C-alpha positions, 0 to 999 in steps of 0.5 A: 837037476830039473823040476816044475813046481807051483809058485804058491808052494814055495813063495812063502818059504823062499821069503823066510829062507832069504830072511835067514840067509846071511846079508853081510856076505861074510862068506858068499855061500851063506848068502845062498839057498840050498836047493836039493831035489830028490825023487819024491821031495824038495829040500830048501835050506839057508843059514848064517851059521847062527841059525839054519832053516830047512823046508821040505816039500813033498814033490816029484822031480824030473831030474834029481840034483842039488845046487845053491843060488843067491837067496834074496835074488831067487826070493825076489824073482819068484815073488814077482813072477805071475802065479802058476808053474815055475820050471827050475833047471841046471845048465849043462856045467851047473854054473847057472840055474835057469828059472822059467815061467809063463812070462820069461826066463832068468839065469841065476849064478850058482855055488856047488852044494858041496860048499854049503856048511853043516849046522851040527847040533847034538840031538837031545833025548828029551823032545818037547811038544807044544801046539803052534798056537801056544808057541805063537802066543808065548812069542807075541805076548813077550817078544816086543820087549826084547832088546835090539843090538844092546851091548848086554847081548843076553837081552837081545832075545827071549829066555825060554825056561821050563821048571816043573810043569810050566814053560815061561818065556821072558823078554826085557830091554831093561825099560820094560819086561814081559813074561808069559807062562803056559803049562808044559807037563813033560819031564825035564827042566831047561833054560836058554836065551833064544836070539832075537833073529830066531824069535822073529823068523820063528813067528813068521813060519809057525803054522797058524793052524793048531799043529804040533811043534816039537823042540829040543834044547841043549847047552848050545842050541835049540831046534824046532820041528814041524811036519814042514820045517826044521829050524835050528838056532844057537843060544845066546851065551850068557846069564839072563838077569833075575827078572823076578827081582824087577817085578814089584809086589805089595800095595800100589796105587791102582787105576783102571782105564779103557785100553783103546781110549788110552791108546788113542789119547797117547797117540795124539798127545805124544805128537808134542812130546820130546823127540829125545825122551818121548815122555808122557805124564799120567796123573789122576784128577778126580775120576779122570786120568790127565795125560800130558806131554811137553817138549823143549819148544815150550809146546804142550798137549793135555787130555783127560781120559775117564777112569772106571777106577781112580786112585788119588795121588797116582802120578807117573811118567812113561816113554810113550812108545814103550807104554803103547807097545805094552798096551798093544800086547793086551786084548782086554777092553779095560786095563789097570795100571799099578804105580809103586812110586814115580821112580819105581817100576809099574805093573800093567794088569789085564785079565790074563793072569799068565802074562806079567807086564812091567814098565820102568817110569821116566823122571820128567 
């Protein structure tokens, strides 16, 4: 195998491939990237047996061939190399991949490509299409609410659910809930929980230009495809909770406040909140919102934020980190908080009717 390629053509892809490769080294081959050079294209692939990422780059190779090399090492080396052409060449007995640039030479150990595992997925007849921009929006508006290493494994990911003409993405860690709905007017219905790792890496590799991304889903897997990559993932096994049950309805106490002013105030006041609970209390005082925090050292902080809409009796407390992340997912100048009681979940409202944001209160 021998090929020359520009650093810019592969640097981003190698970083994503290294992120997918198995870091636990349960099997040495899973820590490697597969490089396959054909006459008119180069394929890069990595997997941890839960997800598989493949990039295909149109490029002519001097000598076709395939090999696997350590994912993190090759990604780190290429990242640090100066811009320009990079030469890859296997040595005579295929035990080392020699990487040459204008600044030096590196010899990486290899494992035969024949040892690289297949990620078998049953192809579905129903393939859906969505713009990259829409998919990015769906993920960005919800994924912050995913659980991380929760014992309830079905919360460690996002629910993708299609019914009738809508695609709904849902994330919750039982402290907050985010849903986002976009039209997907294609036949078929499905429901699947996409793992946290897949969601995070997918967001990194989705093209920022408004390209079309295709995907199909079956009982066990979901596969995303664009003109440059194929991303396969197992689905989380389990039943997602009925998220509609935790979305409050009816009349609540509603206030409206400038989002940035509230975020800035929360940043300052939270310095003196309890390290354990990170609680902040919000209650109305006339036409202002009183934002306060205290800690076991008897320290306290309090600020008043002007309200554009005030409601007497609004009194609730939140984990400040959760509240800030929810507010950060909104782009509006003003937002509304709707409380249904100090011990009941609250709704954060924006002008985007496709997004639903729910936050559980703290009892301080």
